[in-house]
PyMOL commands that place a pseudoatom at each C-alpha (Angstrom):
pseudoatom trace, name=CA, resn=MET, resi=1, chain=A, elem=C, hetatm=0, pos=[-52.225, -33.017, 65.523]
pseudoatom trace, name=CA, resn=GLU, resi=2, chain=A, elem=C, hetatm=0, pos=[-52.411, -34.930, 68.777]
pseudoatom trace, name=CA, resn=GLU, resi=3, chain=A, elem=C, hetatm=0, pos=[-50.757, -38.285, 69.052]
pseudoatom trace, name=CA, resn=LYS, resi=4, chain=A, elem=C, hetatm=0, pos=[-52.976, -41.257, 69.639]
pseudoatom trace, name=CA, resn=VAL, resi=5, chain=A, elem=C, hetatm=0, pos=[-52.359, -44.047, 72.106]
pseudoatom trace, name=CA, resn=LYS, resi=6, chain=A, elem=C, hetatm=0, pos=[-52.954, -47.699, 71.428]
pseudoatom trace, name=CA, resn=TYR, resi=7, chain=A, elem=C, hetatm=0, pos=[-55.285, -49.682, 73.666]
pseudoatom trace, name=CA, resn=GLU, resi=8, chain=A, elem=C, hetatm=0, pos=[-56.644, -53.214, 73.697]
pseudoatom trace, name=CA, resn=LEU, resi=9, chain=A, elem=C, hetatm=0, pos=[-59.896, -54.667, 74.998]
pseudoatom trace, name=CA, resn=GLU, resi=10, chain=A, elem=C, hetatm=0, pos=[-61.079, -58.225, 75.453]
pseudoatom trace, name=CA, resn=PHE, resi=11, chain=A, elem=C, hetatm=0, pos=[-64.716, -59.302, 75.485]
pseudoatom trace, name=CA, resn=PRO, resi=12, chain=A, elem=C, hetatm=0, pos=[-65.735, -62.911, 76.210]
pseudoatom trace, name=CA, resn=ILE, resi=13, chain=A, elem=C, hetatm=0, pos=[-68.535, -63.863, 73.822]
pseudoatom trace, name=CA, resn=HIS, resi=14, chain=A, elem=C, hetatm=0, pos=[-70.670, -66.980, 73.432]
pseudoatom trace, name=CA, resn=ALA, resi=15, chain=A, elem=C, hetatm=0, pos=[-70.704, -67.658, 69.706]
pseudoatom trace, name=CA, resn=SER, resi=16, chain=A, elem=C, hetatm=0, pos=[-68.895, -69.809, 67.206]
pseudoatom trace, name=CA, resn=PRO, resi=17, chain=A, elem=C, hetatm=0, pos=[-65.864, -68.171, 65.567]
pseudoatom trace, name=CA, resn=SER, resi=18, chain=A, elem=C, hetatm=0, pos=[-67.261, -68.816, 62.087]
pseudoatom trace, name=CA, resn=LEU, resi=19, chain=A, elem=C, hetatm=0, pos=[-70.535, -67.038, 62.915]
pseudoatom trace, name=CA, resn=LEU, resi=20, chain=A, elem=C, hetatm=0, pos=[-68.697, -64.185, 64.619]
pseudoatom trace, name=CA, resn=TYR, resi=21, chain=A, elem=C, hetatm=0, pos=[-66.489, -63.735, 61.587]
pseudoatom trace, name=CA, resn=GLN, resi=22, chain=A, elem=C, hetatm=0, pos=[-69.567, -62.994, 59.450]
pseudoatom trace, name=CA, resn=TYR, resi=23, chain=A, elem=C, hetatm=0, pos=[-70.446, -60.174, 61.834]
pseudoatom trace, name=CA, resn=ILE, resi=24, chain=A, elem=C, hetatm=0, pos=[-67.002, -58.575, 61.839]
pseudoatom trace, name=CA, resn=SER, resi=25, chain=A, elem=C, hetatm=0, pos=[-66.029, -58.951, 58.186]
pseudoatom trace, name=CA, resn=THR, resi=26, chain=A, elem=C, hetatm=0, pos=[-69.096, -58.256, 56.034]
pseudoatom trace, name=CA, resn=PRO, resi=27, chain=A, elem=C, hetatm=0, pos=[-70.938, -54.961, 55.495]
pseudoatom trace, name=CA, resn=SER, resi=28, chain=A, elem=C, hetatm=0, pos=[-74.260, -56.621, 56.352]
pseudoatom trace, name=CA, resn=GLY, resi=29, chain=A, elem=C, hetatm=0, pos=[-72.786, -58.156, 59.516]
pseudoatom trace, name=CA, resn=LEU, resi=30, chain=A, elem=C, hetatm=0, pos=[-71.118, -54.918, 60.618]
pseudoatom trace, name=CA, resn=SER, resi=31, chain=A, elem=C, hetatm=0, pos=[-74.303, -52.921, 60.060]
pseudoatom trace, name=CA, resn=GLU, resi=32, chain=A, elem=C, hetatm=0, pos=[-76.079, -55.144, 62.604]
pseudoatom trace, name=CA, resn=TRP, resi=33, chain=A, elem=C, hetatm=0, pos=[-73.965, -53.822, 65.496]
pseudoatom trace, name=CA, resn=PHE, resi=34, chain=A, elem=C, hetatm=0, pos=[-71.048, -51.581, 64.535]
pseudoatom trace, name=CA, resn=ALA, resi=35, chain=A, elem=C, hetatm=0, pos=[-72.735, -48.815, 62.548]
pseudoatom trace, name=CA, resn=ASP, resi=36, chain=A, elem=C, hetatm=0, pos=[-76.218, -47.894, 61.323]
pseudoatom trace, name=CA, resn=ASN, resi=37, chain=A, elem=C, hetatm=0, pos=[-75.233, -48.804, 57.806]
pseudoatom trace, name=CA, resn=VAL, resi=38, chain=A, elem=C, hetatm=0, pos=[-72.115, -50.178, 56.155]
pseudoatom trace, name=CA, resn=ASN, resi=39, chain=A, elem=C, hetatm=0, pos=[-71.327, -50.622, 52.514]
pseudoatom trace, name=CA, resn=SER, resi=40, chain=A, elem=C, hetatm=0, pos=[-68.181, -51.556, 50.697]
pseudoatom trace, name=CA, resn=ARG, resi=41, chain=A, elem=C, hetatm=0, pos=[-66.622, -51.316, 47.299]
pseudoatom trace, name=CA, resn=GLY, resi=42, chain=A, elem=C, hetatm=0, pos=[-63.620, -53.574, 47.154]
pseudoatom trace, name=CA, resn=GLU, resi=43, chain=A, elem=C, hetatm=0, pos=[-61.446, -52.815, 50.158]
pseudoatom trace, name=CA, resn=LEU, resi=44, chain=A, elem=C, hetatm=0, pos=[-63.095, -49.447, 50.824]
pseudoatom trace, name=CA, resn=PHE, resi=45, chain=A, elem=C, hetatm=0, pos=[-65.749, -49.576, 53.543]
pseudoatom trace, name=CA, resn=LYS, resi=46, chain=A, elem=C, hetatm=0, pos=[-68.176, -46.753, 54.306]
pseudoatom trace, name=CA, resn=PHE, resi=47, chain=A, elem=C, hetatm=0, pos=[-69.570, -46.633, 57.857]
pseudoatom trace, name=CA, resn=ILE, resi=48, chain=A, elem=C, hetatm=0, pos=[-72.641, -44.491, 58.518]
pseudoatom trace, name=CA, resn=TRP, resi=49, chain=A, elem=C, hetatm=0, pos=[-73.860, -43.316, 61.945]
pseudoatom trace, name=CA, resn=ASP, resi=50, chain=A, elem=C, hetatm=0, pos=[-76.768, -40.894, 62.383]
pseudoatom trace, name=CA, resn=GLY, resi=51, chain=A, elem=C, hetatm=0, pos=[-76.140, -39.312, 59.021]
pseudoatom trace, name=CA, resn=SER, resi=52, chain=A, elem=C, hetatm=0, pos=[-72.375, -38.875, 59.459]
pseudoatom trace, name=CA, resn=GLU, resi=53, chain=A, elem=C, hetatm=0, pos=[-70.074, -41.136, 57.532]
pseudoatom trace, name=CA, resn=GLU, resi=54, chain=A, elem=C, hetatm=0, pos=[-66.505, -42.342, 57.852]
pseudoatom trace, name=CA, resn=GLN, resi=55, chain=A, elem=C, hetatm=0, pos=[-64.526, -44.297, 55.324]
pseudoatom trace, name=CA, resn=ALA, resi=56, chain=A, elem=C, hetatm=0, pos=[-62.041, -46.991, 56.175]
pseudoatom trace, name=CA, resn=LYS, resi=57, chain=A, elem=C, hetatm=0, pos=[-59.715, -49.117, 54.126]
pseudoatom trace, name=CA, resn=LEU, resi=58, chain=A, elem=C, hetatm=0, pos=[-59.601, -52.831, 54.746]
pseudoatom trace, name=CA, resn=VAL, resi=59, chain=A, elem=C, hetatm=0, pos=[-55.939, -53.443, 55.575]
pseudoatom trace, name=CA, resn=THR, resi=60, chain=A, elem=C, hetatm=0, pos=[-55.890, -57.185, 56.255]
pseudoatom trace, name=CA, resn=LYS, resi=61, chain=A, elem=C, hetatm=0, pos=[-58.285, -59.984, 56.930]
pseudoatom trace, name=CA, resn=LYS, resi=62, chain=A, elem=C, hetatm=0, pos=[-57.746, -63.573, 57.862]
pseudoatom trace, name=CA, resn=SER, resi=63, chain=A, elem=C, hetatm=0, pos=[-60.748, -65.784, 57.369]
pseudoatom trace, name=CA, resn=GLY, resi=64, chain=A, elem=C, hetatm=0, pos=[-62.419, -66.845, 60.605]
pseudoatom trace, name=CA, resn=GLU, resi=65, chain=A, elem=C, hetatm=0, pos=[-59.913, -64.922, 62.676]
pseudoatom trace, name=CA, resn=ARG, resi=66, chain=A, elem=C, hetatm=0, pos=[-59.374, -61.194, 62.252]
pseudoatom trace, name=CA, resn=ILE, resi=67, chain=A, elem=C, hetatm=0, pos=[-60.064, -58.034, 60.323]
pseudoatom trace, name=CA, resn=LYS, resi=68, chain=A, elem=C, hetatm=0, pos=[-58.094, -54.802, 60.355]
pseudoatom trace, name=CA, resn=PHE, resi=69, chain=A, elem=C, hetatm=0, pos=[-59.216, -51.384, 59.104]
pseudoatom trace, name=CA, resn=LYS, resi=70, chain=A, elem=C, hetatm=0, pos=[-57.582, -47.994, 58.754]
pseudoatom trace, name=CA, resn=TRP, resi=71, chain=A, elem=C, hetatm=0, pos=[-59.729, -44.842, 58.869]
pseudoatom trace, name=CA, resn=LEU, resi=72, chain=A, elem=C, hetatm=0, pos=[-59.037, -42.702, 55.796]
pseudoatom trace, name=CA, resn=ALA, resi=73, chain=A, elem=C, hetatm=0, pos=[-59.299, -39.593, 58.013]
pseudoatom trace, name=CA, resn=ASP, resi=74, chain=A, elem=C, hetatm=0, pos=[-56.252, -40.752, 60.006]
pseudoatom trace, name=CA, resn=GLU, resi=75, chain=A, elem=C, hetatm=0, pos=[-53.207, -39.260, 58.377]
pseudoatom trace, name=CA, resn=VAL, resi=76, chain=A, elem=C, hetatm=0, pos=[-50.804, -41.339, 60.409]
pseudoatom trace, name=CA, resn=GLU, resi=77, chain=A, elem=C, hetatm=0, pos=[-50.143, -44.661, 58.699]
pseudoatom trace, name=CA, resn=SER, resi=78, chain=A, elem=C, hetatm=0, pos=[-49.642, -46.631, 61.894]
pseudoatom trace, name=CA, resn=TYR, resi=79, chain=A, elem=C, hetatm=0, pos=[-53.168, -46.039, 63.279]
pseudoatom trace, name=CA, resn=PHE, resi=80, chain=A, elem=C, hetatm=0, pos=[-55.731, -48.779, 62.708]
pseudoatom trace, name=CA, resn=PHE, resi=81, chain=A, elem=C, hetatm=0, pos=[-58.443, -50.742, 64.435]
pseudoatom trace, name=CA, resn=GLU, resi=82, chain=A, elem=C, hetatm=0, pos=[-58.517, -54.496, 64.529]
pseudoatom trace, name=CA, resn=ILE, resi=83, chain=A, elem=C, hetatm=0, pos=[-61.200, -56.949, 65.600]
pseudoatom trace, name=CA, resn=LYS, resi=84, chain=A, elem=C, hetatm=0, pos=[-59.807, -60.380, 66.343]
pseudoatom trace, name=CA, resn=ILE, resi=85, chain=A, elem=C, hetatm=0, pos=[-61.526, -63.601, 67.360]
pseudoatom trace, name=CA, resn=GLN, resi=86, chain=A, elem=C, hetatm=0, pos=[-59.550, -65.520, 69.936]
pseudoatom trace, name=CA, resn=VAL, resi=87, chain=A, elem=C, hetatm=0, pos=[-60.292, -69.077, 71.021]
pseudoatom trace, name=CA, resn=ASP, resi=88, chain=A, elem=C, hetatm=0, pos=[-58.750, -70.493, 74.178]
pseudoatom trace, name=CA, resn=GLU, resi=89, chain=A, elem=C, hetatm=0, pos=[-57.087, -73.767, 73.165]
pseudoatom trace, name=CA, resn=ILE, resi=90, chain=A, elem=C, hetatm=0, pos=[-57.983, -75.523, 76.398]
pseudoatom trace, name=CA, resn=THR, resi=91, chain=A, elem=C, hetatm=0, pos=[-61.401, -74.201, 77.399]
pseudoatom trace, name=CA, resn=LYS, resi=92, chain=A, elem=C, hetatm=0, pos=[-62.520, -73.319, 73.842]
pseudoatom trace, name=CA, resn=ASP, resi=93, chain=A, elem=C, hetatm=0, pos=[-63.865, -70.047, 75.268]
pseudoatom trace, name=CA, resn=VAL, resi=94, chain=A, elem=C, hetatm=0, pos=[-64.275, -67.413, 72.562]
pseudoatom trace, name=CA, resn=SER, resi=95, chain=A, elem=C, hetatm=0, pos=[-63.294, -63.762, 72.996]
pseudoatom trace, name=CA, resn=ILE, resi=96, chain=A, elem=C, hetatm=0, pos=[-63.256, -60.733, 70.784]
pseudoatom trace, name=CA, resn=MET, resi=97, chain=A, elem=C, hetatm=0, pos=[-60.043, -58.734, 71.049]
pseudoatom trace, name=CA, resn=ILE, resi=98, chain=A, elem=C, hetatm=0, pos=[-60.183, -55.087, 70.002]
pseudoatom trace, name=CA, resn=THR, resi=99, chain=A, elem=C, hetatm=0, pos=[-57.067, -53.071, 69.218]
pseudoatom trace, name=CA, resn=ASP, resi=100, chain=A, elem=C, hetatm=0, pos=[-57.674, -49.385, 68.580]
pseudoatom trace, name=CA, resn=PHE, resi=101, chain=A, elem=C, hetatm=0, pos=[-56.114, -45.946, 68.906]
pseudoatom trace, name=CA, resn=ALA, resi=102, chain=A, elem=C, hetatm=0, pos=[-57.477, -42.784, 70.499]
pseudoatom trace, name=CA, resn=GLU, resi=103, chain=A, elem=C, hetatm=0, pos=[-56.194, -39.446, 71.673]
pseudoatom trace, name=CA, resn=GLU, resi=104, chain=A, elem=C, hetatm=0, pos=[-55.138, -39.706, 75.304]
pseudoatom trace, name=CA, resn=ASP, resi=105, chain=A, elem=C, hetatm=0, pos=[-58.083, -37.742, 76.680]
pseudoatom trace, name=CA, resn=GLU, resi=106, chain=A, elem=C, hetatm=0, pos=[-60.528, -39.792, 74.596]
pseudoatom trace, name=CA, resn=VAL, resi=107, chain=A, elem=C, hetatm=0, pos=[-59.380, -43.321, 75.465]
pseudoatom trace, name=CA, resn=GLU, resi=108, chain=A, elem=C, hetatm=0, pos=[-62.014, -43.903, 78.162]
pseudoatom trace, name=CA, resn=GLU, resi=109, chain=A, elem=C, hetatm=0, pos=[-64.765, -42.613, 75.889]
pseudoatom trace, name=CA, resn=SER, resi=110, chain=A, elem=C, hetatm=0, pos=[-63.505, -44.839, 73.065]
pseudoatom trace, name=CA, resn=LYS, resi=111, chain=A, elem=C, hetatm=0, pos=[-63.483, -47.887, 75.321]
pseudoatom trace, name=CA, resn=MET, resi=112, chain=A, elem=C, hetatm=0, pos=[-67.055, -47.179, 76.397]
pseudoatom trace, name=CA, resn=LEU, resi=113, chain=A, elem=C, hetatm=0, pos=[-68.079, -46.904, 72.763]
pseudoatom trace, name=CA, resn=TRP, resi=114, chain=A, elem=C, hetatm=0, pos=[-66.609, -50.345, 72.058]
pseudoatom trace, name=CA, resn=GLU, resi=115, chain=A, elem=C, hetatm=0, pos=[-68.327, -51.759, 75.150]
pseudoatom trace, name=CA, resn=ASN, resi=116, chain=A, elem=C, hetatm=0, pos=[-71.664, -50.478, 73.846]
pseudoatom trace, name=CA, resn=GLN, resi=117, chain=A, elem=C, hetatm=0, pos=[-71.037, -51.822, 70.369]
pseudoatom trace, name=CA, resn=ILE, resi=118, chain=A, elem=C, hetatm=0, pos=[-69.967, -55.257, 71.628]
pseudoatom trace, name=CA, resn=SER, resi=119, chain=A, elem=C, hetatm=0, pos=[-73.028, -55.341, 73.858]
pseudoatom trace, name=CA, resn=ASP, resi=120, chain=A, elem=C, hetatm=0, pos=[-75.141, -54.685, 70.720]
pseudoatom trace, name=CA, resn=LEU, resi=121, chain=A, elem=C, hetatm=0, pos=[-73.268, -57.512, 68.980]
pseudoatom trace, name=CA, resn=LYS, resi=122, chain=A, elem=C, hetatm=0, pos=[-74.030, -59.873, 71.881]
pseudoatom trace, name=CA, resn=GLN, resi=123, chain=A, elem=C, hetatm=0, pos=[-77.716, -58.975, 71.635]
pseudoatom trace, name=CA, resn=VAL, resi=124, chain=A, elem=C, hetatm=0, pos=[-77.740, -59.629, 67.900]
pseudoatom trace, name=CA, resn=LEU, resi=125, chain=A, elem=C, hetatm=0, pos=[-76.075, -63.003, 68.543]
pseudoatom trace, name=CA, resn=GLY, resi=126, chain=A, elem=C, hetatm=0, pos=[-78.471, -63.759, 71.391]
pseudoatom trace, name=CA, resn=SER, resi=127, chain=A, elem=C, hetatm=0, pos=[-75.497, -64.338, 73.683]
pseudoatom trace, name=CA, resn=ALA, resi=128, chain=A, elem=C, hetatm=0, pos=[-76.031, -61.411, 76.058]
for i in range(1, 128): cmd.bond("trace and resi %d" % i, "trace and resi %d" % (i + 1))
show_as sticks, trace
zoom trace
């Protein structure tokens, strides 16, 4: 099994943190931009894309701030993906910070996927 490398991305976004949090932490919010459909039972989330589905466990969430998932398919405990809302204390600019893992030869592809998904999120928010 190939090792994965950790990478981080930052996307400036024009939206209030409380609104953004709804889109990153609820199945209905996530299904607007992250996957075609999302449903959850407790801390188990099911993400559906074009008929394929992946399950993830909700690891931690902090209201209005961050959410962290671990794909059940990942055998290695330390792999996760996190979506965090960051507000600049001085300018009050809002950004979404993504932390994720991918195999070395798939990092660029993974980053592009996130860019597409965040661009969908911006459209949903009307902040594109």
